[in-house]
Every structure is written in C-alpha cells, then in structure tokens.
N, C-alpha and C positions, 0 to 999 in steps of 0.2 A: 369417774372417768367413763366415757361412752365405750360400749363394746361394739366391735366391728368384726364381721366375718367376710373374708374374701374367697370367692370361688375361682379355682383354676381348672379349666377343662383340659384334659390331657389325652391326646391320641398319639400313640407311638412316640412318646417323648423321652424314653429311657436315656438316650444319648445326649439330650439337650437340657435336662432338668438340672438347675443349679442348686443342688441340695445344700451345699455349704452356705451359699448366700441366703437361702430360705431359712436355714437353721439359725444363722447369725441374727437375722432380722427378728425371727420369732422370739429369741431369747431377750432381745432388747425392748420388744414391744408386746408385753403380755396381754394388752387389751385387744390385740388383733389376732384372730384365729384364722386358720386356713382350712378350706374344704377342697380337697382334690377330687375331681370327678374323672374316673378312668372311663373313657368313652370306648369301651370294647377294644382296647389296644391289642395288637397281635404280636408285639415285641415284649420286652421285659418290663414295661412301664408299671404294670400292676405290682410286681414283686418289689420294685424300687419304692413305690409309694407305700406299700404295706410296711416295709422295714422302717421307712422314715416316720410314718405316722405312729408306729409303735414306740418310737423313741421319745415322743412327747404328746401323749393322747389328750392332755388338757388343752393343747393349743393347735393340734393337727388332727384332721378328720378325713375320712375317705368314703366316697360314694362310688361303688363299683357297678357300672352298667354292663350287663352281660354281652351286649352287642353294640356295634357302632351306630349311633343315632345322629351324628353330626354336631358341630359346635353349638348351634342355636338351641337344640333340644337338651344338650348336655348342660349348657348354662342355665336354661330354664329349670330343669330338674334340680340342679345344684342350688340355685337361688331359693327355691321352695324349701329344700332340705335345710338350708342355712337359716331361713326365717323361722323355721320350727324350733330352732334353738333359742329364740328370743333376743337376738342382738338389737342394738339401736340402729346400726347401719349394716348394709350388705353391699357387696360389689363383685365385679368379676375382673380378672386380670389375665393377660396372655401368659401361658406357662413358660414361654421362652424369656420372660422378664425383659422384653424390649423396653417397657416402661419400668424405671427403677422402683423398687419397693419403698424407698424412702419417701416417695410421693404420697403414700397412703396416709400417714399421720397428718400431712398438710391438708389433704382433702377432708379428713375427719374434722379438723379444726374449723374448716369453712362451714360444715354442717352444724357444728356445735355453736358457732357464733352467729349464724344466720338461720333463724328458725323457719323462715319462709322457703328455704331451699329444700328441694326433694331429690334432685338429680344433679350430679356433677359429672361432666364429660372431660376426659383427658383430651387435650388438643395439641396436635403437633404443628406448631407454627415456627417457621424458620426465621428467627430474629437474631440480631446481634446479642451475644451473651447466652444464647440457647444452643445446645448441642443436639441438633436433630439430624441424624445421619440416616438418610433414606435414599435408595437407588433412584436415579434421575427419572427413569421411565415410570416407576411406581409413584413418584411424587407428582408428575404431571397428570397421569391417569387418575390419581387420587383427587387432585384439584378439580379435574373435569367432573368426576363423579360427585364430589362434594357440592359443586355448584348445582348439579341436577337435583340432588337430594334436598338442598335448601329450597329450590323452587317448588318441588313436590310437597314439602312440608309447610311451605309458606313461613319459613323460619330462618333467620340470619345465622345459621349454624355453620361454623367453619370446618369442623372435622367430626363426622358421625362415626367413623370406622375405627378410631383408636381403641385398642383392646383394654382400656383402663377406665372403668366407670364405677361410681359409687352412688348408693341410694339410701335415703332415709326410709326406715321401715314404717310405712303408713298403709292404710287400707287401699288407697289409690295405687300406690306402687306395687302392693301385693297383687292387685288385679291385673297388672301389666303382664304378669308371668302365669296367670291362671290357665290360659289356653295355649296349645302349641302354636308356634309361629307359622304363618303362611309362607314365609320366605326363609332362605337358608343363609346365603352369604351376607345379606344386608339386614339381618334381624335387628341390628342396632337402630336402623332407620325405622323399622316397624315399631320398635319400642317407643320411640318418640312420637310416631303417628298415633299409637294407642293412647298415649298420654294427652294428646291434643284433641283427638277426634270426639265429635258429639258435644262439644262445648259451645255455649253462647259466646258472643264477642267479649263480654266482660269476663267470663270464666276463662276464655282462651288467654286473655291478657294476664290473668293471675297465674295460669299454667306456665306461660313463657317466663314470668318472673321467678318461677320455682326451679328453673334450669340454669346452670352456670357452666361455662367452659373454662377449664383450668389449663392455662398455657404451661405445658410441660417444660421443665428445665433441661430435660435430656430424653432422647429416644433413639433407638438404633435398630436397623434391620439385622435380624439374627439369621445366620445361615440355616437352611433347612425349612424355611417358611413354606407352608402348604398353600399359600395364596399365589396364584399365577396371573400373568397379565390378562389371559383370556377370561378370568373370573370377573374382571371389571366390565366386560361386555355382557356376560351372563347376568350381571347385577342390574343392567339396564332394564331387562325384562321384569325383574322383581320389583323395580321401581314403579313400573306400570301397574303391577298388582296392588302395590301400596296406594297409589293414586286412586285406583278404582274402589278399593275397599274402605280406605280411611280418609278419602278426600274431604275437603272442607264442605263440599256440597252434599256429602253423604249423611244419611240420617242414622247411620250405625252408631249405637251407643257403646261407650268404652267400658261400661260396667259388665264384667264377665264373671261367671260363676265357676267355682272350682269343680272340675269333673271328679265324680266319685267322692270318696270320703276325704274330708278336709282335716288336716292335722290340727290338733287342739290349739297349738300356739298360733296358727294362722287364723283360726276362728276368732281368737281373742283380738287379733289385729283388726279384723273386719268390723268388730262391734264398736 
C-alpha cells in the first residue's frame, strides 16, 4: 500500500484543532502520516501539537518553526521535510479541516490507479449532491480570482486556492518546493505556474495531463479563518508577479536547485 504524508501548517490553531477527528482518522488509516508545522504560533498550539504527536509518533510528526514565516513557507518547509521520509505521496491540508480527511484515501487511490498523474487539486464546486458551504462574498470573490488565475496560467483550472492538495513524489514535484515562493497568499497558483513554466508545447500538454481536479463531496467555512476579503485584492498584485516571472513567454526554466545541503532522501528523488 502506498505511503502518504500530509502536511498541516498551524499558526495559532490551539482553539480550532480537531484532535479527536485527527486521532480517529490516523488510527483507521495507518498508511497516512501527518506532519504538523508549527509556524511560530504565539498561543498554545505548540504544546497541543507536542502532546498529540507524542501519543502516536509512528503516525504523527512535528516540525517547529521558531518564528512565523507565513503559510507558503511553512508548507514549503513541511513538504521538503515530509519528502525526506520517503513517502510515495505528499500533500498539504488546511489545519481547520475545512476539507474532510476522508477525502485523502480517495485522492491517494487516484494517484495509485493513474500513473501519469502528479498533482491532484481539491476543487470546491457547488453542485447538486455536494455540500459546499461557503460564505456568499467569499464564493463570488473566489470565482472572480479563479477566473483571473486561469487566464494567467493558460489553464482551465476551476479552483486553485482550496487548501487540499496531493502530489506524487517525483523529481519534478520536488523541484517545485526547492526555492522560496515569490508570492504569499496565492502560492498555490505559483506552484502550478512552476509546474508549467519553461516547457515546449508538447511538454506543456503532458504537464496539463498530469494534473487533476478532484471535486470535493464536502467543504465548509470554519470560523476563525485568517483569510479576509481584502486579501483577494492583494492577491491580484501577486498574480501580476506570477504572470511576469512564469508567463508562457518567459524563458525562465523550472528546474530549480535546492539551496544549501540537500537531504539524502531528496537527493535520491532527483536521481
């Protein structure tokens, strides 16, 4: 059975962490490990995570960042740390579990059954039979942003910003996280831009086939979200940065070298 490690970035999440739900899922799915990244929290998050991880060290791990670096960098460092453990798949998930954990095994099965897939994106599509509970303002601002992101990427992607993503551990995927992101709020878009940039038309076609949007059966806004309406407008400026740096007309290559010393497990991935 394939091994998967899910990164959960945590910043001041002590009051929102669903420890019971996480513990129940971990017991039922031993092939899925969790890596919690404490992003310099100033509340009791670190203590909560330490106690939880000590209860099942074979399935739960903790990466403690001494200062707050933001979600993008916390995810990046977490993914690199997770890859060093040698899993088949890695991913990241919002710590508030807005996307239910039961989706993880379904995404893993998609990667197992489709060897050409490298990236799976959770997608919040409001359809009959789906329970997507999102505040109306955030929904419409999100649709506006998604349309702009799709145009910048030249990709018919519906939802770039859902905090549930899974990756096959390959040299190409490893390279996506090698260098710090230039963007903050929309690093998810930058990830896709890195995956596509610098490819010939034939290579780009293959890269598009390697991505898949998984329509979520359920998603919900959780109270205490750190995303505000104003952030959607700030994200517009970051889209311009992505268009400039990774645009299809750019000659920038996506092959990135790991800064500093490369963990042995990651070196093996690159060979």
